[in-house]
C-alpha positions as CSV (number, residue, x, y, z in Angstrom):
1,M,167.9,43.6,58.6
2,A,170.4,41.7,60.7
3,E,172.1,38.7,59.1
4,Q,171.0,35.4,60.7
5,P,173.8,33.1,61.8
6,D,174.2,29.9,59.8
7,P,172.3,27.2,61.7
8,L,174.9,24.6,60.5
9,S,177.6,26.4,62.3
10,R,176.4,24.7,65.5
11,L,177.9,21.5,64.0
12,D,181.3,23.1,64.4
13,D,180.8,23.3,68.2
14,P,182.3,20.2,69.9
15,D,179.8,20.5,72.7
16,Y,176.7,20.6,70.4
17,P,174.7,17.4,71.0
18,A,174.2,16.5,67.3
19,L,174.3,12.7,67.4
20,T,171.7,10.2,68.5
21,M,172.8,7.2,70.5
22,S,172.7,4.9,67.4
23,Q,174.8,7.4,65.4
24,A,177.3,7.7,68.2
25,A,177.6,4.0,68.7
26,E,178.1,3.4,65.0
27,L,180.8,6.1,64.7
28,L,182.6,4.6,67.7
29,G,182.1,1.0,66.6
30,V,180.5,0.1,69.9
31,Q,177.1,-1.2,71.0
32,A,174.5,1.3,72.3
33,A,174.6,-0.6,75.6
34,F,178.2,0.6,76.1
35,L,177.1,4.3,75.8
36,R,174.2,3.5,78.2
37,S,176.6,2.0,80.7
38,L,178.8,5.2,80.6
39,D,175.6,7.2,81.3
40,S,174.5,5.0,84.1
41,S,177.9,5.0,85.7
42,G,178.0,8.8,85.5
43,V,181.0,9.0,83.2
44,L,179.0,10.7,80.5
45,Q,175.9,12.8,80.9
46,P,174.4,12.9,77.4
47,H,172.0,15.7,76.5
48,R,168.4,14.7,76.2
49,S,166.0,15.6,73.4
50,P,162.6,16.9,74.2
51,G,161.4,13.3,73.9
52,G,164.0,12.1,76.3
53,H,166.4,10.5,73.8
54,R,170.1,10.6,74.5
55,R,172.1,13.1,72.2
56,Y,175.9,13.1,72.1
57,S,178.4,15.8,71.3
58,R,181.7,15.3,69.6
59,A,183.4,16.1,72.9
60,Q,181.4,13.3,74.6
61,L,182.3,10.9,71.8
62,A,186.0,11.7,72.4
63,V,185.6,10.7,76.1
64,A,183.7,7.6,75.2
65,A,186.4,6.6,72.7
66,R,189.1,7.1,75.3
67,M,187.1,5.1,77.8
68,R,186.7,2.3,75.3
69,G,190.4,2.1,74.7
70,L,191.2,2.0,78.4
71,L,188.5,-0.6,79.1
72,D,189.9,-2.7,76.2
73,D,193.3,-2.4,77.9
74,G,191.8,-4.0,81.0
75,H,191.1,-1.0,83.3
76,S,187.9,-0.9,85.3
77,V,185.4,1.9,84.6
78,A,186.5,3.7,87.8
79,S,190.2,3.6,87.0
80,A,189.6,4.5,83.3
81,E,187.6,7.6,84.4
82,T,190.4,8.5,86.9
83,I,193.0,8.1,84.2
84,I,191.1,10.4,81.8
85,N,190.5,13.0,84.4
86,L,194.2,13.0,85.3
87,Q,195.2,13.2,81.7
88,D,192.9,16.2,81.2
89,E,194.2,17.9,84.3
90,L,197.8,17.4,83.1
91,A,197.0,18.8,79.6
92,E,195.4,21.9,81.3
93,A,198.4,22.4,83.5
94,R,200.8,22.1,80.5
95,A,198.7,24.6,78.6
96,D,198.8,27.0,81.6
97,L,202.5,26.6,81.9
98,A,203.0,27.3,78.2
99,R,200.8,30.5,78.5
100,L,202.9,31.7,81.5
101,E,206.1,31.0,79.7
102,D,204.9,33.0,76.7
103,Q,203.9,35.9,79.0
104,Q,207.2,35.8,80.7
105,R,209.1,35.9,77.4
106,Q,207.0,38.9,76.2
107,E,207.7,41.0,79.3
108,P,210.5,43.6,78.8
């Protein structure tokens, strides 16, 4: 008989929607209305339970926390979203560059 995967291992997946809106809001120290506003503005698209309730992943909470910080610094939602997207693109470009440099060093 094949061994069944541990169902709790899903919690290690940063994209697994494990948290309800109230849990996510409590962890972030924000009101649920803040998370709803990110949803309605299109910044976050939370997963939906079969009953239609919003469910958030750790990755989504990280974006929400970054948004909260930028909004607290006085940025608009649109500019905060742009800043986050540019930061993410820069991080990906740096990772690509590091990979290419590693490949170049390994070539004889």
